[in-house]
C-alpha positions in Angstrom: 109.0 79.1 137.5 105.6 79.0 135.7 105.6 76.8 132.6 105.0 78.6 129.4 104.1 77.3 125.9 105.4 79.4 123.0 104.2 79.5 119.4 107.1 80.9 117.4 105.9 82.2 114.0 108.2 82.8 111.0 107.7 83.3 107.3 110.5 81.1 106.2 111.1 77.5 105.2 112.6 75.2 107.9 115.7 74.6 105.8 116.3 78.3 105.2 119.5 79.7 106.7 117.3 82.3 108.5 115.7 79.5 110.5 119.0 77.6 111.0 121.1 80.6 112.1 118.7 83.3 113.0 115.8 81.5 114.8 116.7 78.0 116.2 119.7 79.3 118.3 117.4 81.8 120.0 114.6 79.3 120.6 117.2 77.2 122.4 118.1 80.2 124.5 114.5 80.8 125.4 113.9 77.2 126.4 115.5 77.3 129.9 113.2 80.3 130.8 109.9 78.6 130.2 110.1 75.7 132.7 108.9 72.4 131.2 106.8 74.2 128.6 107.0 73.5 124.9 108.0 75.6 121.8 106.2 75.2 118.5 108.0 76.6 115.5 105.7 77.6 112.6 107.4 77.6 109.1 106.3 78.0 105.5 108.1 75.4 103.4 109.3 76.2 99.9 111.1 72.9 99.7 110.4 69.4 100.7 111.7 68.4 104.1 112.2 64.7 103.4 116.0 64.9 103.3 117.5 62.5 106.0 119.6 65.2 107.7 116.6 67.5 107.9 114.4 64.8 109.4 117.2 63.9 111.9 117.3 67.6 113.0 113.6 67.7 113.5 113.7 64.6 115.7 116.6 66.1 117.7 114.6 69.2 118.3 111.7 67.2 119.6 113.9 65.8 122.3 114.4 69.5 123.4 110.7 70.1 123.4 110.8 72.1 120.2 108.3 71.0 117.6 107.8 71.9 114.0 104.5 73.2 112.5 105.1 73.1 108.7 102.8 74.6 106.0 103.5 75.1 102.3 104.2 78.5 100.9 102.7 80.2 97.8 103.6 83.6 96.3 101.7 86.7 97.2 98.2 86.5 95.6 94.7 84.9 95.9 96.0 81.4 96.6 98.3 82.5 99.4 95.5 84.8 100.8 93.2 81.8 101.1 95.9 79.7 102.5 96.7 82.3 105.2 93.0 82.5 106.2 93.1 78.7 106.8 96.5 79.0 108.6 95.3 81.8 110.9 92.2 79.8 111.9 94.3 76.7 112.5 96.7 78.6 114.7 94.0 80.1 116.8 92.6 76.7 117.5 96.1 75.4 118.1 96.7 78.1 120.7 93.7 76.9 122.7 94.4 73.2 122.3 98.1 73.5 123.2 97.6 76.1 125.9 99.9 78.6 124.2 100.9 81.4 126.6 103.0 83.6 124.2 103.3 84.3 120.5 106.8 85.0 119.4 107.1 86.4 115.8 110.3 86.8 113.8 110.4 89.8 111.5 107.3 91.7 110.3 106.1 89.0 107.8 105.9 86.5 110.6 104.3 89.2 112.8 101.6 89.7 110.1 100.5 86.1 110.7 101.0 86.3 114.5 99.0 89.6 114.9 95.4 88.2 114.1 96.2 85.0 116.0 97.3 87.0 119.0 94.3 89.3 118.8 91.6 86.6 118.5 93.3 84.0 120.8 94.1 86.8 123.3 97.7 85.9 123.7 100.6 88.4 124.3 102.6 89.1 121.2 106.4 89.4 121.2 108.0 90.9 118.0 111.6 89.7 117.4 114.1 91.1 114.9 111.7 93.9 114.2 112.7 96.0 111.1 110.8 97.6 108.2 109.9 95.2 105.4 107.1 96.9 103.4 109.3 100.0 103.0 112.3 97.9 101.9 110.1 96.2 99.2 109.3 99.6 97.8 112.8 101.0 98.0 114.1 97.9 96.2 111.5 98.4 93.4 109.9 95.0 94.1 106.6 96.7 95.0 105.0 100.1 94.2 104.0 102.3 97.1 100.4 102.3 95.9 100.3 98.5 95.5 97.9 96.3 97.5 100.9 94.2 98.7 102.6 97.3 100.3 99.4 98.7 101.8 98.5 95.4 103.4 101.9 94.6 104.9 102.4 98.2 106.1 99.0 98.2 107.8 99.8 94.8 109.4 103.2 96.2 110.6 101.5 99.1 112.2 98.9 96.8 113.9 101.4 94.3 115.2 103.7 97.0 116.5 100.7 98.6 118.4 99.6 95.3 119.9 103.1 93.9 120.8 103.8 93.5 124.5 107.5 93.4 123.8 109.5 94.6 120.8 113.0 93.4 120.0 114.5 95.6 117.3 117.2 94.6 114.9 119.1 97.9 115.1 119.5 100.8 117.5 117.6 103.3 115.2 114.5 101.2 114.8 112.6 102.3 118.0 112.5 106.0 116.9 111.8 105.1 113.3 108.9 102.8 114.3 107.4 105.5 116.5 107.6 107.9 113.6 106.1 105.8 110.9 103.5 103.8 112.9 102.5 106.7 115.2 102.7 104.9 118.5 105.4 104.1 121.1 106.3 101.5 123.7 107.4 101.7 127.3 110.6 99.7 126.5 112.5 98.2 123.6 115.3 95.7 123.3 118.0 95.8 120.7 119.4 92.5 119.3 121.7 92.4 116.3 122.2 89.2 114.5 124.4 87.1 116.8 126.9 84.5 115.7 128.0 81.1 117.1 131.5 82.2 118.1 132.5 78.6 118.7 131.7 77.6 115.1 133.0 80.8 113.5 136.7 81.3 114.5 139.8 81.9 112.5 141.7 78.8 113.8 139.7 76.3 111.6 141.9 74.0 109.6 141.8 75.1 105.9 145.2 74.0 104.5 143.8 71.2 102.3 140.9 73.3 101.2 143.2 76.2 100.2 145.3 74.1 97.9 142.3 72.3 96.4 140.6 75.6 95.4 143.7 77.2 93.9 142.9 80.7 95.1 145.1 83.7 94.6 146.9 85.8 97.3 144.0 88.3 97.7 140.6 86.7 98.2 137.2 88.4 98.6 134.6 86.1 100.2 130.9 86.7 99.9 128.2 84.5 101.4 124.8 85.5 100.0 122.7 86.4 96.9 122.5 89.1 94.3 119.4 91.1 93.5 116.5 92.0 95.8 118.0 93.9 98.7 121.5 93.2 97.4 123.5 94.9 94.6 124.1 93.1 91.4 126.3 94.5 88.6 127.9 96.9 91.1 129.4 93.9 93.0 131.2 92.7 89.9 132.3 96.2 89.0 134.0 96.2 92.4 135.5 92.8 91.7 136.9 94.2 88.4 138.5 97.1 90.3 140.1 94.7 92.7 141.3 92.4 89.9 143.0 95.3 88.1 144.6 96.8 91.3 146.2 93.5 92.2 147.1 92.8 88.6 145.2 89.5 88.5 146.4 88.2 91.8 142.8 88.2 93.1 140.1 85.6 93.5 136.4 85.8 94.5 135.0 83.0 96.6 131.2 83.0 96.4 129.1 80.9 98.7 125.8 81.2 96.9 123.0 79.3 95.3 123.2 81.3 92.0 123.9 79.2 88.9 127.1 79.4 86.9 125.1 81.0 84.0 123.9 83.8 86.3 127.5 84.5 87.6 128.9 84.4 84.0 126.3 87.0 83.0 127.3 89.3 85.8 131.0 88.8 84.9 130.5 89.7 81.2 128.6 92.9 82.1 131.5 94.1 84.2 134.4 92.7 82.2 135.5 90.5 85.2 137.0 87.1 84.3 134.8 84.2 85.4 138.0 82.2 85.9 138.7 84.3 89.0 135.4 83.1 90.6 135.2 80.0 92.8 131.5 79.3 93.5 130.3 76.9 96.2 127.0 76.1 98.0 127.8 74.5 101.3 126.0 73.6 104.6 126.1 76.4 107.1 128.4 74.3 109.4 131.0 74.4 106.6 130.8 78.1 105.9 133.6 79.0 108.5 136.1 76.8 106.6 135.5 78.8 103.4 135.4 82.2 105.1 138.8 81.4 106.7 140.3 81.5 103.2 139.3 85.1 102.7 141.4 88.3 102.8 138.2 90.3 103.4 134.4 90.0 103.3 131.9 91.9 101.3 128.4 93.1 102.4 126.7 94.5 99.3 123.3 95.4 100.8 121.7 98.2 98.8 122.1 101.5 100.6 118.4 102.1 101.0 117.0 104.2 103.9 115.2 101.3 105.6 118.4 99.2 105.7 119.7 101.5 108.4 117.4 99.4 110.6 118.4 95.9 109.5 121.1 93.5 110.9 123.1 91.5 108.3 124.1 88.2 109.7 127.1 87.9 107.4 128.9 90.8 109.0 129.0 89.1 112.4 130.3 85.9 110.7 133.0 87.8 108.8 134.1 89.6 112.1 134.1 86.3 114.0 136.6 85.1 111.4 138.8 88.2 111.9 138.0 89.5 108.4 137.8 93.2 107.5 134.7 94.1 105.5 133.8 96.3 102.6 130.2 97.5 103.1 127.8 100.0 101.6 126.9 103.1 103.6 124.3 103.4 106.4 123.7 99.7 106.9 122.4 99.0 110.4 125.1 100.3 112.8 127.6 98.1 111.0 128.8 100.8 108.5 129.6 103.2 111.3 131.2 100.5 113.4 133.5 99.5 110.5 134.5 103.1 109.8 135.0 104.1 113.5 137.2 101.0 114.2 139.1 101.1 110.9 138.2 97.4 110.1 137.2 97.7 106.5 135.8 100.3 104.1 132.5 102.0 103.7 131.4 102.6 100.1 130.0 106.1 100.2 129.4 106.0 96.5 129.1 103.1 94.0 131.7 104.4 91.7 135.0 103.1 90.2 136.9 105.7 92.2 135.3 104.5 95.5 135.9 100.9 94.6 139.6 101.6 94.1 139.8 103.4 97.5 138.1 100.4 99.1 140.7 98.0 97.6 143.6 100.2 98.6 142.3 100.4 102.2 142.0 96.6 102.3 145.5 96.3 100.9 146.9 98.5 103.7 144.9 96.8 106.4 145.8 93.2 105.7 149.4 93.9 106.7 148.4 95.3 110.0 149.7 93.3 113.0 146.9 92.1 115.3 144.1 92.9 112.8 142.4 89.5 113.1 142.4 89.7 116.9 141.1 93.2 116.9 138.2 92.3 114.6 137.4 89.1 116.5 137.2 91.1 119.7 134.6 93.3 118.1 132.6 90.2 117.1 132.8 88.9 120.7 131.5 92.2 122.0 128.9 93.1 119.3 127.6 89.7 118.1 127.8 87.4 121.2 124.8 85.3 121.9 124.9 86.3 125.5 123.4 89.6 124.5 120.3 87.8 123.2 120.1 85.5 126.2 119.8 88.4 128.6 116.9 89.8 126.6 115.0 86.5 126.6 115.6 86.0 130.3 114.2 89.5 130.9 111.1 88.8 128.8 110.2 85.3 129.9 111.7 84.8 133.3 
């Protein structure tokens, strides 16, 4: 086996959940297929990394020949543009000094950095978790279609897609969509949904003490994530209100989120949902399964925008691994169709009180089903197993 040195490029901070759950596990899968080569992980830090557990993790990665390249992040604008010029120059030189053989970029913002480095340093470019980003920013009203930000990122998406030697898409529909909007095609594609550590996420975790300490009701909706951006806001709490009314108050919401109490109270007031029915926690990712195990069902409130058909929500795989049915918006990745076809949750075709009530009634009927958890767990093992990703990386690198 010929040794290979890989520069993995992301647009996230090292302590971000997307690095911890969506990048590092895959880098560890790539490692056996590159001989005694090294992997260098490029991150853009939004927080300081001086916490003891973070430093310990960085040192542990070094023992596995995975090394961190950390730069600081700035918002889109002149400062970040100048910073990116310096970063790209640095990475080009780094490729030559470290004898990098492949650039492996996560998502299109990471690919936007990797593209010029790949072009100038003349290294093959692999796009991982490829899905639209510029389109999503417009659909979510963050950018305007005539904005400089959109035009620049869309152009870079097109260029990186054209240059890539391999493309790993996040959802089955992405290859055709990419060919349509970027005007070019590839000889082959790989499809890799967001996989889950099935040993960490399983329904047999011990939660008896946790259950009693949180004082949750009989019916519990768990949601791990944020509100705003690509996620719904008020509509989520309108749904919670429908569930609270249907179960006559015997309903709790368990939020694993970084939002403040003040923000959550504001959402509750808008929808008339009692804040007392909310339990809010921010826990390390390793603790998330313990909290998910308390849920009756999970919630995936991704905005039903056209481009989200090509995304891959990590949280759905985590819910399924715990045996939880899921309420989801329509046309999200292949997940909405999978939930509907297998009758393991409910797809919100409309964001209306009538549809919220139907979702709650469906969850109520499902939770009494014998063997439901085992059925859903089996789907996670089939659809979100890391073995799917390992075969892809073996094909590309070995």
